[in-house]
N, C-alpha and C positions, 0 to 999 in steps of 0.2 A: 670167319676163321674156322679152320678145320680142326676137329677134335684130335685127329692123329698128330698134328703139329703140337697142339697143347700137351698131349700125352708124352711126346718125345722130349719136349723142353722140360716138362715136369720131371720126367725120369732123370734127365741130366741134372736138374736142380737137386734131386734127392741124392744123387751120387756125390755132388759137391758138398752137401750137408753131412754126408756120412763121414767125411774126413774130420770135420769139427764144426762147431756152431758158426754161423755167419751173420753179419749185419745185413740190413736191407740194402745198403749201398754195395756191399761186396757181392751180394746175390744179383743185384741189378747189373753191375759191371760184367759179371760172369755170363749172365743170360744175354747181354748185349752182344758179346763175342759169339755166343752160340747161334743167335738169330742171324747174325751176319754170315757165319759159316754155312748155315743151312738155308740162307736166303728166305727167312720167314719175315712176316710183318712185325715191326717193333711193338705193336699193340699187345702181342702175346706176352711180353714181359710183364706188363701191368696185371694181366689176368693171372699169371703164375704167381707173381709177388702177392697179390691179394689172396689167392688160394692158400699160399704158405703162411701168411699172417693170420688168416682166419683160423687156421688149425694149429697155430702157435709153433710152427716149424722155424719161423724167424720172428724174433722178438728182441728189439734193440735194448729194452730195459733189462731183460734177463741176461742178454749178452754182456752188458756192463758188469753185472755181478760175477758171472762166470769168468770173464776176462781178468778182472782185478784179482779175484781169488786165485786163479791159476798162475797169473804173473807173479804174485807175491810168494807163492810156494816154489815155483821153478826158477824164475829169473826176476828177482826183486828189482824194482825201479822206484824212483821218487814219484810223488803224486803228480808233479809237473810233467814228467815223461809219460806216466800212465794216461793222463788227460790228453796229452798230445797224440799218443798212439790211438786212443779211442776216437779222437776227432778225425784222424786220418782214415779210420775205418768207417767214417760216416755217422758216428754217434753224435747226437745233438748235445750242445752244452747243457741244455735243460735235463736230459737223461743222466748225464754225468753228475751234475750238481745234486740232483734228486737222490741218486745213490749215495753220494758222499755225505749228504745231510742226514741220512738214515744209518750210515755205517761209518765206523772209524777205521782209518788206515794208519797203522803204526809205522811211520817212516823210519824211526830209530831202530826198530826191530829188523826192518828190511835191510837197512844199511849194515847192521851187525851181522845178519845172516850172510850177506854177500862177503863181508870182510872175513868172517870166520872161514869161509871156503878158501880164501886167498892166504890166510895167515900161515898155513903150513908151507906154502911156497916161499913166503917172505920171512919166515921165522929167523933165519940165520943172517939176514942182511943187517948192515949197520943201521943204527937208529934213524938217522936222518934220511937215508935212502928208503927205508921201510915207511917212514912218515910221508915222504914225497909220493911214493907209489900208492899209498893208501889214499891220499888226497886226490891225486890224479885219477885213480880208478873210480872212486866214489863220485867224483865230480862228473865223470862221463855218464854216470847213471842218474844224474840230475839232483843229487843231494846237496844241501846247502852246507856252509862252513861249520855251523854249530853241530849239526848231526854228524858230520864227518869227524869233527874233533872228539865228540863223545864216543863215537864208535871206536876210534883209534885208541882212546884212553882205556876203554873197557876191554878191548880184545888184546892189545899189546902191552898195556901198562897195568892191567888187572884192576883198574878202578871201576867202581859201579856207578 
């Protein structure tokens, strides 16, 4: 294998990483497309992945922490959906469960944060319509009935 090919694919991988953190699977998929485009041997992918992992440019365990933290701040989701999204990005069940056993995720707070953002839009709606919109909206974010009920009561009925 040619060092020039390795350097080119490595440069492409650094560009991809400059946009945001990536999982090993995301990087592997990206590099697969690049090696096909440039007609390089597929073995180069393993070498680049190994290089990136050794230098901690890709680390699935760190990715889980960054992803969940970022998601809860910007676009809160239920634990169920967070787990599914991480799985789709190639994160192992073991890495997800390890993180969750060491860190707590407050689904109730996440639901309330989402609902607070929508509460201004729905403030003047009739009670039943507001309630239906709340339940439908939070259900699409993966929250269960009890969390939705408590969030609705807190945000719209002022109960703690």
